[in-house]
C-alpha positions, 0 to 999 in steps of 0.5 A, a space after each residue: 532447500 525450496 527454490 522458486 522461479 519468477 513465474 512461480 512467485 508471480 503466480 502465487 502472489 498474483 503479480 506480474 513478472 514486471 512487478 517482481 523485477 521492480 521489487 528486485 530493482 528496489 532491493 527488496 528481492 535478491 534472487 540468485 542467477 543461473 543458466 546461460 549468462 545468469 538470465 534465470 532468476 532463482 528465488 529462495 524461501 527468504 525471497 518469498 518471505 521478503 515478498 510476502 512482507 513487502 506486499 503486507 507493508 503495501 497493504 498497510 500503505 507503507 512506501 516501498 522504501 519504508 517496507 525495505 527499511 523495515 524488512 532489512 532491519 529484520 534481516 540484520 543480526 542486530 538487536 531486535 529492540 532497535 528493529 522494533 522501535 524503528 518499526 513502531 516509529 514508521 507505523 506511528 508516522 503512517 498512522 498519523 498520516 492516515 488520521 490526517 487524511 481521514 480528518 480531511 475526508 470527513 471535512 470534505 464529506 461534511 461539505 458535500 452533505 451541506 451542499 446537498 442540503 442547500 441544493 435540496 432546500 433550493 429545489 424545495 423552494 423552486 417547487 413550492 414557487 412553481 406550485 403557487 404560480 401554476 396552482 
């Protein structure tokens, strides 16, 4: 069975060892311990998969808590249908949040465009007035 050190996985996924320990503190990773005083973390293929899924969930914009809930569901031997329904609920909630943010951003962008248009119009009028005075 393949095992990995904290440095192996941190390097592979371009993370710091501090981030790895944080994911462990969040319960996303559960490495075995070995060596004097159990100070050496030993990660399994399961931990590597959980880390990959955690990073994928983060890219989707899910919180670590949501990521853990979904990953834990897939780790459990329960009915897959329940797991998929919960996954869809989390994704639907997240999609709605993203759509709301997109609506807000579009409104902000429209407002910025309007202010730009107004500022250009004022400059055009100022330039025209200046040309009449000096012309």
